[in-house]
C-alpha positions as CSV (number, residue, x, y, z in Angstrom):
1,M,-44.0,-107.6,67.1
2,P,-46.0,-105.7,69.8
3,T,-48.8,-103.6,68.4
4,N,-49.1,-99.8,69.1
5,D,-52.7,-99.9,67.8
6,I,-54.7,-98.6,70.8
7,A,-58.0,-99.9,69.4
8,V,-56.6,-103.4,69.0
9,L,-55.2,-103.4,72.6
10,N,-58.5,-102.1,74.0
11,K,-60.4,-104.8,72.1
12,T,-58.1,-107.6,73.0
13,Y,-57.0,-106.8,76.5
14,G,-59.2,-103.9,77.7
15,S,-62.3,-103.7,79.9
16,P,-64.1,-100.3,79.6
17,G,-63.7,-98.3,82.8
18,R,-61.4,-101.0,84.3
19,I,-58.5,-101.6,81.9
20,V,-58.0,-98.9,79.2
21,F,-55.2,-98.3,76.8
22,R,-54.2,-94.9,75.3
23,E,-51.1,-93.3,73.8
24,G,-48.4,-92.8,76.4
25,P,-44.7,-91.8,76.6
26,A,-42.5,-92.1,73.5
27,G,-45.6,-92.8,71.4
28,Q,-46.0,-96.2,73.1
29,P,-49.2,-97.5,74.7
30,L,-50.1,-96.7,78.3
31,V,-52.5,-98.9,80.2
32,S,-54.7,-97.4,83.0
33,L,-56.1,-99.7,85.7
34,A,-59.0,-98.5,87.7
35,D,-61.4,-99.9,90.2
36,S,-63.1,-98.9,93.5
37,R,-59.7,-99.0,95.3
38,G,-57.8,-96.6,93.1
39,T,-56.1,-95.9,89.8
40,C,-52.8,-96.8,88.2
41,D,-51.1,-95.8,84.9
42,I,-48.4,-98.1,83.4
43,A,-46.3,-97.3,80.3
44,L,-45.4,-100.4,78.2
45,Y,-42.2,-98.4,77.4
46,G,-40.0,-99.5,80.3
47,A,-42.8,-101.3,82.2
48,H,-42.9,-98.1,84.1
49,V,-45.5,-97.4,86.7
50,L,-46.3,-93.7,86.0
51,A,-49.0,-92.9,88.6
52,Y,-50.9,-94.5,91.4
53,G,-53.7,-93.0,93.5
54,P,-55.7,-94.8,96.2
55,A,-59.4,-94.1,95.9
56,G,-60.4,-90.9,97.7
57,Q,-56.8,-89.8,98.3
58,S,-54.2,-87.6,96.5
59,P,-51.9,-89.5,94.2
60,V,-48.9,-91.1,95.9
61,L,-46.9,-91.7,92.7
62,W,-46.6,-89.4,89.7
63,L,-44.2,-88.1,87.1
64,S,-41.6,-85.4,87.7
65,Q,-42.6,-81.9,86.6
66,S,-39.4,-81.9,84.5
67,T,-40.3,-85.0,82.5
68,G,-41.6,-83.1,79.5
69,T,-41.9,-85.1,76.3
70,I,-40.6,-88.6,76.4
71,M,-38.7,-89.8,73.3
72,A,-37.7,-93.4,72.5
73,G,-34.3,-93.9,74.1
74,Q,-35.0,-91.6,77.0
75,A,-35.8,-92.6,80.5
76,I,-39.0,-91.6,82.2
77,R,-38.5,-89.6,85.5
78,G,-40.8,-90.3,88.4
79,G,-43.1,-93.2,89.3
80,I,-41.6,-96.6,89.6
81,P,-38.9,-97.3,87.0
82,V,-37.4,-100.8,86.3
83,C,-33.6,-100.5,86.9
84,W,-32.2,-103.7,85.3
85,P,-29.6,-105.3,84.8
86,W,-27.6,-102.8,86.8
87,F,-28.5,-99.9,89.1
88,G,-26.6,-96.6,88.6
89,A,-23.8,-96.3,86.1
90,H,-22.7,-99.4,84.1
91,P,-19.9,-101.1,86.1
92,S,-17.4,-100.8,83.2
93,D,-18.8,-98.8,80.3
94,P,-19.9,-95.3,81.0
95,K,-21.5,-95.0,77.6
96,Q,-24.2,-97.5,78.6
97,P,-27.5,-96.2,79.9
98,G,-27.7,-95.4,83.6
99,H,-29.8,-97.9,85.5
100,G,-29.7,-100.4,82.7
101,F,-31.6,-100.8,79.5
102,A,-34.9,-102.4,80.6
103,R,-36.5,-99.0,81.3
104,L,-35.6,-97.9,77.7
105,R,-37.3,-100.8,75.9
106,R,-40.9,-101.6,74.9
107,W,-42.2,-104.5,77.0
108,R,-44.6,-107.1,75.6
109,L,-48.0,-107.3,77.0
110,L,-48.7,-110.8,78.3
111,S,-52.1,-110.4,79.9
112,T,-54.6,-108.3,81.8
113,S,-57.1,-109.6,84.3
114,Y,-59.5,-108.5,86.9
115,D,-61.9,-109.8,89.5
116,S,-63.7,-108.5,92.6
117,R,-60.4,-108.2,94.5
118,Q,-57.9,-106.8,92.0
119,T,-57.0,-105.6,88.5
120,S,-53.7,-106.5,87.0
121,V,-51.4,-106.4,84.0
122,R,-48.4,-108.7,83.2
123,L,-45.5,-107.6,80.9
124,Q,-42.4,-109.3,79.6
125,L,-39.0,-108.3,78.3
126,T,-36.7,-110.9,76.7
127,H,-33.2,-110.7,75.1
128,D,-32.9,-109.8,71.4
129,A,-30.1,-108.8,69.0
130,T,-30.1,-105.2,70.4
131,T,-29.9,-106.2,74.1
132,Q,-27.3,-108.9,73.4
133,T,-24.9,-106.1,72.3
134,I,-25.3,-104.4,75.7
135,W,-25.8,-107.4,77.9
136,P,-24.5,-110.7,76.3
137,H,-26.8,-113.0,78.3
138,A,-30.1,-114.7,77.6
139,F,-32.8,-113.3,79.9
140,K,-36.5,-113.1,80.5
141,L,-38.1,-110.5,82.8
142,E,-41.8,-110.5,83.9
143,M,-43.4,-107.6,85.6
144,S,-46.8,-108.0,87.3
145,I,-48.6,-104.8,88.5
146,T,-51.7,-105.4,90.6
147,L,-54.1,-102.8,91.8
148,G,-56.0,-104.1,94.8
149,D,-56.2,-103.0,98.4
150,A,-52.7,-101.6,97.7
151,L,-50.5,-101.4,94.7
152,A,-48.3,-104.5,94.2
153,V,-45.3,-104.5,91.8
154,E,-43.4,-107.7,91.2
155,L,-40.4,-108.1,88.9
156,T,-39.2,-111.7,88.2
157,T,-35.9,-112.3,86.5
């Protein structure tokens, strides 16, 4: 079970001033990446890139002004969401969440890393009893978000 304990996450995966965890949307942890090239905020809820700003420039990604308080089960508006396993309305069941369920789930933190060229975080979402009721297939998603000379976001299914 993933921990929501910010102190444990910072001790295990953090690096002061470079990789910092704090409380984020829906009461879930948020990780902030920072280095000389910019900053990036990522919610573990939905593996959602919330904000990105290149060093010395105005932010180029941010949350919508209408976002308000995020509750579990609600999508985050703005930034870079993960729309998976479908985009838009569900193809046959309008009661299913728009843009899939991946953005409404807590992702597991796999690793954080940094060196002189980049700072990154890797997250994972896999099938479980809840997702099987919506999407009856085994799956494993991995999201890699890297802050370097530019922001790189990679989703592997």
